[in-house]
N, C-alpha and C positions, 0 to 999 in steps of 0.2 A: 339178368333183367328179362322180364317177359316181353313178348312182342305181340303185335296185334294178331298175328296168325297162330300163336301157340295155344291160345285159350280163348274162350268166349270173353268178349270185352265187358268189363264191369267198371264203371266210373262213378264218381260221387260228386255231389254238390252239397257243401256243408256250411251254410252261413250261420252267423250268430244273430239272434233276434234282438238287435239293438238299433232302435230308431228307424228312420226312413231308408228303404233299400237304395243302394248306390248304383249308378250306371256301370261302374267297373265290376261290381258284383254280378250284374245282369250279363255283362259280356262273358264273364267266367262261366256262368250257368249256361249261356248259349253255346259256347264252344264244347262244353261237356255233353250237353244235350245233342248237338249235331254229331259229335263223334260217336256217341252211343247209337244214335239212329243210323248213321252211315254204316256201322259195322254190325247192325242188328244185335246190339248188345243191351246191357242193362244200366239204367241210370238210377242210382241210389240217392235219394234226397234225405239228408241227415241234418238235424238241428244241433248246433254246438251251443248249448245253453247252460254251461257250468258256471258262468259268471253271474251270480245272483244279484250283484250290485248293479249290473248294467242291463241284463236281459229282462224282458217283460212279456206278459201274455198279449198285450196290445200289439207289440212289435211282431210277435209270432203270428198273430192273426193277420196283420198287415202284410207280412212276408208271403204267407200262403195266398192271400187275395191277389197280391201283385203277380205272383207266378201264374196264377190262373188267368189273370187278365192278359199276360204276355202269351198265353197259349202253351206253356210248358206242361208236359205230362211226365210223370216219373213212374218207374216200375216197382220201386220199393220205397217206403217212407211213410210220413204222416198221412193219414186218411186213406192210405192204400194198404199198409201192412207189408208183410213179407217174412221170409224165413229168419231174418236177423233182428227182429224187433226186440226191444223198443228202439226207435230211431231218434229219440231225444236223449242227449247225453246226461241230462239231469236224472234220467230214469235208469242209468247204467252204472251208478257209482260203485255198486258191489263188484262189478266186473273189474273196474280200474283198481280197486283196493286189492283184489285178489292177484291181479297181474303184477302190481307194484311189489307185493310181498314175495311172489315167486322170483322176481328179478333180484330182490335182496337175498333170498335164500340161496340163489345160484351164484352170488358174488358179482352180479352184473350191476348192482346198485347198492348204495350205502347211505348211511345217515351223515349229514353235514351240519355241524353245530356253529359254523362261522356266523358272526353277527354282521349286519350290514356295514357297520363302521369298520370292522376288520377287513371285510372284502374290499371296501372302497380304498382303504389305506394301502393294501397290497397291490391293487390295480394301479393306483397312482405311482407307487414305487416301480412297478414293472414298466409303465409308460416312460418314466424318467430314465430308466435304464435301456430304453429302446427295445424292450421285449414285448411279446403279445400280452395283452392285459386281461385275458380271460381267466377263468377260475384256475388256480394253481395246484389243485389236488391236495390242499392242506389236510382234509379229513379222510383221504382215501384209505389210509391204513392206520387208523387210531388204535392204540392199545386199550385194553379193558380199563386200565387205570385212567387214561385220558377221557374215555367216555364217562366214567363215573364222576370225574371232576367236573365235566361240563354239565352233567345232570345235577350235580350238587349246586351248581350256580343257577339252576332253574332254567337252563337253556332248552328250548324245544327244537329238534332238528327238522330240516327238510330232507327229502330223499333226492339224491343225485344219481344219474346214470353214469356208469363207469365207461368212458370212451376207450376203445382199443388203441394201443399205440401203433397206429398204422395209417398210411395214406389211403384215402377213399376216393375212388374214381368211378364215375358213372356217366352214361350217355344220356344227356337231356334230349327229349324228343324235339325240342325247339332250338336248342343252343349247341347241340353236339357234345363232345366229350369234355367233362369238367373234372378237375382234380383238386382235392382239399388235403393239405398236409395235417398231420396229427396236432402239431403245435397251434394250429389255427382253429381247431375244433375241440375245445376243452370239455370236461365233464359238465353236465347241465342238470338243472332241477327238473324233476318230474312230479313231485308232490310237495305242496306247501306245508309249512309248519303246523297248520291247523288240520292237516289231513286231506285237504281238497286237492284233487288231481289237476295238473296243469295241462294246457294244450299240447305240450311236447310229449305227453304220455297218451292222452285220450285220443288224439287224432290218429296216430299210427296204430294204436291198439284197435280202434274201430275199423280202420282200413283193413287190418289183418283179419279180424274176425268176420268182416263182411266180404272178404276175398276180393278186394278192389285190385284190378289189374293195371289201371292207368290213373295216375294222379295228375290232373291238369289244373294248375292253380297260378296265382299271380307271382310275378317276379319277386315281390317283396318277401316271399317265403323261401326263396332259393337258398339262403344261407342256412336254413334249418334242415335242408335235405341230407347232408352227410350225417348229421346226428340221427335222423330218422332211419337212414339206411343201416347204421350201426345197431340201432334198437331193433330193426327188423331181423337182423342176423341173430340177435339174442332171442327174439321171440320164436324164430324158426328152431333154434336149438332147444327151446323149452316146449316145442310142439304146439305153440299158440298160433303161429303164422305158417303158411305154406310156401310163400314166395315173396320176393321183394317186388313191388310194383314198378312199372316204368314211370318216370317223372317227366313232365313237360311244363316249363314255366313261361307263362304268357307275358307279353310286354306290358310295361306301364302304360296307363292312359294319362296323357298330359293335358293340363288345362292352360289357363292364361300364364304367360311368362315362362312357358316350358317347365312348369312345376307339376309334379304329380297331382292329378285330380284328387281332391280329398272330399270328405263328407261336408266340409265347411264351404265348399264352392257351390254356389247356387245351381250351376248347370249339372251338378252331379246327382241331384235328387230325382229319383224315378217318378215320384208323385208330381213333380213339376211338369213332366212330359205327358203324364196321364191327364192332368187337369187342363193342360193347354189343348188337348185333343189330338195328340199324336196317335197314329194307328200303331198297334203292337207290331204289325209286320213291317211298317216303315221304320220304327225305332230299332227293331232287331236287325233289319237290313243294314242300317247305318252302323250299329255297334259291331256287326260282323266284319266291317271294313277296318276296324281298329286292330290291325295285325294280320288280316287275311284278305284275300280277294278271290272272287269267282274267276275273273279273267282280267287282263290288263286294260281292256277297253269297255268294261261293263260294270256299272255300279248298282244297277237296280235289278233285283231278282227276288224270287219267292223263297220261303224257307224250305220248301221241297227241293228247289234247285240247289240251295246251300247244302242240305243234307246229302244230296246225291254226289256232291263234289268235295265235301269237306274232309281234309286229312290234316292231322295235327302237324305233320312234317312240313306243311305248306305255310305255317304261321311264321311271320317275320319277327325275329327277336328284338328289333329296334323299337323304341318307344313310339306310340301312336298318339297323335294330337287330336283332341276332341274339337271339332269345328261345328258350332251350332248352326251356322248358315247352311252348311252342306247337309247336316242332319235334317233341317227343315226342307231343303230342296228334294231330298230323297223321299221324305214323307209326302210332299206334294205330288211326286210321281206316283206314289202308291194310292193316294186319294183319287187321282185320275184313272187309275187302273180298276177301281171298284165299279161294279155295275150300279146304275142309278138307284135302284131299289135299296141296295146295300148301303150306298152313300146316304140316302135320306134317313134310313134307320139309324145309322151311326151318328148323325147330327142331332137326333132327338133330344139328348140331354141339354144341349145348348139352345134349344128352342122353347125351353120351359124354365120356370123359376128354379133357382135364383138367378140364372144367367140371362134370361130374356127380360127386357125392359117393358114388354107389353103385357096387358092383362090376358089371361088364358082365353077368355071369350073373344078377344080380338084376333087371335091366331086363325088364319084362313088356310085350311089344308089344301084346297085346290090351288091357291096362289103359291103355296110352298112347293107343291109337286111340279108346278109349271116353271118355277124359277130354279129348282134344284139342279138341273143339267147345266145351267149357265154358271151357277155358283161353284159347281164341282171343279171347273177348270181354273178357278181363281184362288182357291185356298191353299195355304201351306199347312195349316193345322185346322182341325174341326171347330175350335172355339171362335175362329174368325167368322163363322157363318152368322153369328148374332148381329154384328155390325153391318154385314153385307146385306141382310134382308130386313133389318128393322124398319126401313121406310115403307115396307108393304103392310106392316101390322100396327104402326103407330098412327095416331090421329094426324100428326104433323111430323116432319122430319126432325131428327136430332140437330140442334143448332151447334154447328162447328164454326166458331169465329174465324179460325185460321183458313178453313175452306172458303168461307164467305168472302173474306178479304182478298183471297187469292183469285177468286173467280169473278167477283162483281167489280169490274173495272169501270172506268168512265164509259158511258154509252151502253152499259149492260141493260139498262131499263128499256132503251129503244129496241135493242135486240130481242129481249124477252117479249115485248109487245108484238113484234113481228112474228116471232116463233109461235106465240100463242095463237095468232091469227092463222098461221099456216097449219098448225096442229089441229085447230078447230075443224078444218075441212079435210083432214087427212083420213086415210083408211086405217082404222084402229085394229084391224085384224092382220095387219102387215107391218112388222118392224121396219122393213125396207121403205114403206110409205112414210113412216114417222121420221126415218133418217132423211129422206128427201125433203120433208117439211123443214127440218132444222137446217139442212144444207142450204135450202133456198133462202131461209132467213139470214143465214150467214152471208150469202152472196149479196143480198140486199144491202148489207152493211160493210161489204168489203172484207169479210172474214172467211177463213177456211173452216172446214168442219170442226177441227180440233178446238179452235178458240170459240166457235159458235156454240158448241154443245156444253162447254164448261159451265156457263151461268144456268143453263137448263138443268144440268145434272145437280148442281148445288141447290137450286130452287126446289127440285123434286125429291132428292135423296138426302140432302144435307151435307154431302161430302164430294170432294173433287175426284176421288178414286172409288171404284166399286164395280159392280157387275155390268155387263154390256148394257149401255143406256137404253137403246131403242126396244130391246126385248123387255127391259125393266118397265119402261113406260107402258108397253102393251099389257103387261101383267097387272100393273097398278090400275090401269084403266083411264079412260078419257076424263071422266068427271073429276077424279082426285088429282090427276096430273094438272089439269087446267086450274083447279082451285089452288094448288100449291104455287103455280106460276103467278096467279093473282096475289097471293099472300106475299110472295117475294117482291112483286111490283109495289105493293103497299108499303113494305118495309123500306124499299129504296126511296120511295117518295117521302117517307117520314124522315 
């Protein structure tokens, strides 16, 4: 096995362009990217698009767009090029056909004519006898007469790789030494009956030809590793591969009920986080914690800090549970770490149609710039900015019946009249003066500030929760604030 020190690091990220990218896929890309950066190595981005029924150009474009949004860069691959182009498997079919033929010519692969029904029957019999139920080698050594008989029946064979009759042991970079006995790793298909190459062939062949030194991938692919190691040995004998890469299998990402997070789980969709306004650095920071940590007492860090510290040997092999609330909390920390100018720019999409409920001409840039520093400390995700600042740009606040009922208790009308009176004579260039006005109104009615400000907040902003109230009143301005209190009083009277 190769080691980090023996040769320049070359890792790959090779997703299939099928549907919306999955956060588990992003975690795998992140660990490969960080590992390559840490070792000043090469990240190869390769597209596994041999499944014409599931792959699409739309998904391919979405995948590239998502990787750009996350801030990933790659050294070889689509839009970059490189010495091992093309980097889309659909454009490499002649290569796979040639390698499959060489494996057959060398006796390392053979035609298998077994039908699905025959395979199923023999598997069932093996299970009933308490034996391994993998392929039993039925077509390993067919005679010419047997082959002719199958052809006469009109059977079209697949191509199977001939596994060596030996135990395979390798050291996983995450899990340590692993051993697989020959009886548990049977011969396997590498080319379909229609001539289309399977993942089991194209993935290791591309890794070999692209001189990948480290394969860092999900735990779900662990069972295929002994098969690939055997194939690598055959490719080395044929002069196609130079060495067997080191393997590291990353822990499962678990969702609700401690089940593996799947594409069907809503929280698995990368688009969901992008649409909600997660920062790429916040999301990546959290995903890095699914199996790895910078230190035992620090969860928030930059990608530069991760790159500086990341070693695959530090990855925990145990399953990692995806916790949306913790993901949001870490993203909130990253929002607060932005400088205000960067924060205001990143909020821009949510201050315009279709997210913003106000007309473009009603948006006030000066008010937005004034309120932004206060909003920055309150958000978990950027999309929350719309509801937090809509009171500034709408003619009247959004009517939230729950907030109204919660805040407008008996006596709220008297409190609001007193608050209006106090605010009328307050200094509107000082949030502290506005606070004193509402505090004085509360004291008049035997209320502490918290209870006194609730009706004022709902009257002015429409909600019981939001940005710092007195800074908000100052930015909204005296005229609009008093007009909204008047409107609330009229509603209470009605």
